[in-house]
C-alpha positions in Angstrom: 34.2 -22.4 66.0 32.4 -25.7 66.9 28.8 -25.3 68.1 27.5 -27.8 70.6 24.0 -29.3 70.2 22.6 -27.2 73.1 23.9 -24.0 71.4 22.2 -25.0 68.1 19.0 -25.7 70.0 19.1 -22.3 71.7 19.6 -20.5 68.3 16.7 -22.5 66.8 14.4 -21.6 69.7 15.5 -17.9 69.5 14.7 -17.9 65.8 11.3 -19.5 66.4 10.5 -17.0 69.2 11.4 -14.0 67.0 9.3 -15.4 64.2 6.4 -15.8 66.6 6.7 -12.3 67.9 6.1 -10.5 64.7 6.6 -10.3 61.0 8.1 -8.0 58.4 5.5 -7.0 55.8 6.5 -5.9 52.4 4.2 -2.9 51.6 5.1 -2.2 48.0 8.8 -2.2 48.7 8.6 -0.7 52.2 9.6 -3.2 54.8 7.5 -2.7 57.9 7.6 -4.7 61.2 4.3 -5.6 62.9 3.5 -7.5 66.1 1.3 -10.3 65.0 2.1 -13.1 67.5 -1.4 -13.1 69.0 -3.1 -13.5 65.6 -1.5 -16.8 65.0 -4.0 -18.6 67.2 -6.7 -17.8 64.8 -7.5 -20.7 62.5 -10.3 -21.2 59.9 -12.5 -24.3 60.5 -11.9 -27.4 58.4 -15.7 -27.7 57.8 -17.5 -24.4 57.3 -20.8 -24.2 59.1 -22.6 -21.5 61.1 -21.4 -23.2 64.3 -17.8 -23.5 63.2 -17.7 -19.9 62.0 -19.1 -18.9 65.4 -16.3 -20.8 67.3 -13.6 -19.2 65.1 -15.1 -15.8 65.7 -15.1 -16.3 69.5 -11.4 -17.2 69.3 -10.8 -14.1 67.1 -12.5 -11.9 69.7 -10.3 -13.1 72.5 -7.1 -12.1 70.6 -5.5 -8.9 72.0 -4.3 -6.9 69.0 -4.1 -3.5 70.6 -0.3 -3.2 69.9 -0.9 -4.2 66.3 -3.7 -1.6 65.9 -1.5 1.1 67.3 1.3 0.1 64.8 -1.2 0.2 61.9 -2.5 3.6 62.8 1.1 4.9 63.1 2.0 3.5 59.6 -1.3 4.8 58.2 -0.4 8.3 59.3 3.2 8.1 58.2 2.3 6.8 54.7 -0.8 9.0 54.4 -3.1 6.1 53.7 -6.8 6.6 53.3 -9.4 3.9 54.1 -8.7 1.8 51.0 -4.9 2.1 51.5 -5.4 0.9 55.1 -7.4 -2.1 53.8 -4.5 -3.0 51.5 -2.1 -2.8 54.4 -4.3 -5.0 56.5 -4.5 -7.5 53.7 -0.8 -7.8 53.5 -0.5 -8.2 57.3 -3.2 -11.0 57.2 -1.3 -12.8 54.4 1.8 -12.8 56.7 -0.2 -14.5 59.5 -1.3 -17.6 57.5 -0.9 -19.0 54.0 -4.6 -20.1 54.0 -7.1 -17.8 52.5 -10.0 -18.6 54.9 -7.8 -17.8 57.9 -6.5 -14.7 56.3 -10.1 -13.4 55.9 -10.9 -14.1 59.5 -7.8 -12.2 60.5 -8.5 -9.4 58.1 -12.0 -9.1 59.6 -10.6 -8.9 63.1 -8.1 -6.2 62.1 -10.6 -4.0 60.2 -13.2 -4.4 62.8 -10.8 -3.2 65.5 -10.0 -0.3 63.1 -13.7 0.5 63.3 -14.5 -0.1 59.7 -17.9 -1.3 58.6 -17.1 -4.9 57.6 -19.0 -8.2 57.5 -17.7 -11.7 57.8 -19.4 -13.9 55.2 -19.1 -17.6 54.2 -20.2 -20.2 51.7 -19.9 -24.0 52.1 -16.3 -23.7 50.8 -14.9 -20.3 51.7 -14.8 -17.4 54.2 -14.6 -13.9 53.0 -14.5 -10.4 54.4 -16.7 -7.8 52.9 -16.6 -4.0 53.5 -18.8 -1.0 53.0 -17.0 1.4 50.7 -18.0 5.0 50.1 -17.1 4.6 46.4 -18.7 1.6 44.7 -16.4 -0.6 42.7 -17.8 -1.7 39.3 -16.5 -5.3 38.9 -16.1 -6.8 42.4 -18.6 -9.2 44.0 -20.9 -7.4 46.4 -23.8 -8.2 48.8 -26.6 -6.0 50.1 -27.0 -6.4 53.8 -29.3 -4.2 56.0 -29.7 -1.8 53.1 -26.0 -1.3 52.6 -23.8 -2.5 49.7 -20.7 -4.5 50.9 -17.9 -5.3 48.5 -15.7 -8.4 48.6 -12.4 -7.0 49.8 -10.5 -9.5 47.6 -11.4 -7.0 44.8 -10.4 -9.5 42.0 -13.1 -12.0 42.8 -15.7 -11.4 40.1 -18.2 -14.1 40.9 -19.4 -16.1 43.9 -20.0 -19.8 44.0 -22.9 -21.2 46.1 -25.1 -19.4 48.6 -23.3 -16.8 50.7 -24.2 -16.2 54.3 -23.4 -13.3 56.6 -22.2 -14.2 60.0 -24.7 -12.1 62.0 -23.6 -12.7 65.6 -21.1 -9.8 65.3 -21.4 -9.1 69.0 -18.9 -11.9 69.6 -16.2 -10.3 67.5 -15.7 -6.8 68.8 -16.4 -3.2 67.8 -19.9 -1.8 67.2 -18.5 1.3 65.5 -19.0 1.1 61.8 -17.3 3.7 59.5 -17.2 3.4 55.7 -13.9 2.5 54.0 -13.0 5.9 52.4 -11.4 6.4 49.0 -10.1 10.0 49.2 -7.8 10.0 46.2 -4.8 10.9 48.3 -1.6 9.4 46.9 0.2 7.4 49.7 3.8 8.4 50.5 5.4 5.2 49.1 8.3 5.3 46.6 10.7 2.4 47.6 10.8 1.1 44.0 11.5 3.4 41.1 12.5 3.3 37.5 12.9 5.8 34.6 10.9 6.1 31.4 11.8 8.4 28.4 8.9 10.0 26.5 9.1 12.1 23.4 6.7 13.7 21.0 6.5 16.4 18.3 4.3 19.5 18.3 4.3 22.3 15.7 7.6 21.1 14.2 9.4 21.0 17.5 10.5 17.9 19.5 9.8 17.6 23.2 11.2 15.1 25.8 10.5 14.0 29.3 12.5 11.8 31.6 9.7 10.4 33.7 10.4 8.8 37.1 8.2 5.8 37.5 7.1 5.3 41.1 6.7 1.5 40.8 5.5 1.3 44.4 2.6 3.6 43.7 1.7 1.9 40.5 1.6 -1.5 42.1 -0.6 0.1 44.8 -2.9 1.4 42.1 -3.2 -2.0 40.5 -4.4 -3.5 43.8 -7.2 -1.0 44.2 -10.7 -2.2 43.1 -11.8 -1.3 39.6 -14.3 1.5 39.6 -16.9 2.4 37.0 -15.3 4.6 34.3 -15.6 8.1 35.7 -14.5 10.6 38.3 -12.8 8.1 40.7 -9.9 7.8 38.2 -9.1 11.5 38.0 -9.8 11.9 41.7 -6.6 10.0 42.6 -3.7 12.4 43.1 -0.2 11.9 41.7 2.9 10.9 43.5 5.7 13.4 44.2 7.9 11.7 41.6 5.2 12.1 38.9 4.8 15.8 39.8 8.5 16.4 39.7 9.3 14.5 36.4 6.0 14.9 34.4 3.7 17.6 35.7 6.3 20.2 36.4 8.2 19.8 33.1 4.9 19.9 31.1 3.9 23.1 33.0 7.3 24.6 32.0 6.6 23.9 28.3 3.0 25.3 28.6 4.3 28.5 30.3 6.0 29.3 27.0 2.8 29.2 25.1 0.4 32.1 24.6 -3.1 30.8 23.9 -5.4 28.2 25.5 -5.9 26.7 22.0 -2.1 26.1 21.7 -1.8 24.7 25.2 -4.7 22.3 24.8 -3.4 21.0 21.5 0.0 20.6 23.0 -1.3 18.3 25.7 -3.5 16.5 23.2 -0.5 15.7 21.0 1.5 14.5 24.0 -1.2 12.0 24.9 -1.7 10.9 21.3 1.9 10.3 20.3 4.1 9.7 23.4 2.5 6.3 24.2 2.0 3.0 22.3 -1.6 1.7 21.8 -2.9 -1.7 22.6 -6.4 -2.8 23.7 -7.0 -4.2 27.1 -8.0 -7.5 25.6 -4.6 -7.8 23.9 -2.8 -6.7 27.1 -4.8 -8.4 29.9 -7.5 -10.4 28.4 -10.2 -8.3 30.1 -11.3 -4.7 30.4 -9.2 -2.6 32.8 -9.1 1.1 33.4 -5.8 2.7 34.4 -5.3 5.7 36.7 -3.4 8.5 34.8 -0.1 7.8 36.5 -0.4 4.2 35.6 -0.9 5.1 31.9 2.3 7.1 31.8 4.2 4.2 33.3 2.6 1.5 31.3 4.0 0.1 28.0 0.6 0.4 26.3 -2.7 2.2 26.7 -6.1 2.3 25.1 -8.8 4.9 24.5 -10.2 4.9 28.1 -6.7 5.2 29.6 -5.7 8.1 27.3 -9.0 9.9 27.8 -8.6 9.8 31.6 -4.9 10.9 31.4 -5.9 13.9 29.1 -8.7 14.9 31.4 -6.3 14.8 34.4 -3.7 16.9 32.6 -6.2 19.5 31.4 -7.5 19.9 35.0 -4.2 19.9 36.8 -2.2 22.0 34.3 -4.8 24.3 32.8 -7.8 24.2 35.2 -10.1 22.9 32.4 -13.1 20.7 33.3 -14.1 17.9 31.0 -16.5 15.0 30.4 -16.0 11.6 28.8 -17.9 10.9 25.6 -19.0 7.3 25.1 -19.7 5.8 21.7 -21.3 2.5 22.5 -21.6 1.1 19.0 -18.0 2.0 18.2 -16.8 0.8 21.7 -14.9 4.0 22.0 -14.5 7.0 24.3 -12.9 10.4 23.9 -13.1 13.7 25.8 -15.1 16.9 25.8 -13.3 19.8 27.4 -14.4 23.2 28.6 -11.9 25.7 27.1 -12.5 29.4 28.0 -13.3 31.8 25.2 -14.3 29.2 22.7 -18.0 30.0 22.6 -18.0 30.6 18.8 -16.3 27.4 17.7 -17.5 24.9 20.4 -18.2 21.3 19.4 -21.3 20.6 21.5 -23.4 21.7 24.4 -24.1 19.6 27.5 -25.8 20.7 30.7 -25.7 24.4 29.6 -21.9 24.2 29.2 -19.9 24.3 26.0 -17.3 21.7 25.1 -14.6 21.1 22.6 -14.2 17.5 21.5 -10.7 16.0 21.9 -9.7 12.6 20.4 -6.6 11.4 22.4 -6.3 8.0 20.6 -6.3 8.8 16.9 -3.1 10.5 15.8 -3.4 13.7 13.8 -6.6 15.1 15.3 -6.6 18.6 16.7 -8.8 20.0 19.5 -12.3 20.2 17.9 -11.8 17.4 15.4 -14.2 14.5 16.1 -12.9 11.1 15.3 -16.5 9.8 15.3 -19.6 11.8 14.5 -20.8 13.4 17.7 -24.4 12.4 16.9 -23.2 8.8 17.8 -22.6 9.8 21.5 -24.6 7.4 23.7 -23.5 8.7 27.1 -21.8 11.7 28.7 -19.8 10.8 31.8 -19.1 13.7 34.1 -15.7 13.9 35.7 -15.5 17.2 37.6 
């Protein structure tokens, strides 16, 4: 069929109008449509000054995004997103509006402000950035203290700031006065569009065990985009995906149900963490220090002492109900675990806060529960997890 020029022009205009109405956002493999047409009028100033930021903010305030906010709230409920998850969703929407980082941050600020989060628009001579007040404080991201509150750069991977940073203080021109913190609840979002399979095997007391773990790639990509927290409870606070429960937690529980004593069960999980994974330092893997959430560790090709310690603590708590603490050896640049095991008062390893703990070394192969890889007198810090 031959198309006349006027038909081609009509098709082109139709395509442009559809593009202007909205966009399909890839949220870790889940394709979601959002109405973002009104946001396209927002532009970052060519030269960043207090006055140009003000003008861009006035434009942002005039943008009606009520439909978009309703869509975001609907998706947030459907995917069970907490505050941080909602921020990640808003960041992906902002990226679909413009390829320019400064514009993306003005759009992000507008969206999060309308969602009633406590956010601040900041700027230097070269860049515009959105900062947010998190109820959990990341360890590595750039932050500012403004009116007695700590606001984190929502880029999360920006570890330094260049030049003097200013806060755009005339927030009345932008919108909401309601300011709620960005919550990290530890709830695993209901995302699973991308999956893979990983086989794990290990030996315990002369018997071989196997797992066919389902890797929820969507969830693991989500975890990688979260800010890095200080080594501690935030990493075991995060719940697991349904795929992880079905393919890792439940089979491990079945194995444990066939064992009689807490000693045997705790050694079984220790051997699993010691030998089912390959070791490599973060420096060798990434070139910098990075802590993995437990589900990330199971899916990763390699893990180090922090990753394995957090995984073991997570398994002890979720499968056996045991509380634990991280033992930090600063000189040796090493961590391991101290675990509360019921009815081990006679042979406990050490006492901390009136509680008795058994040392567990999840990195070195061959250690049983109670065997210290490093002399316990070298402990420089005890990090509480539960």
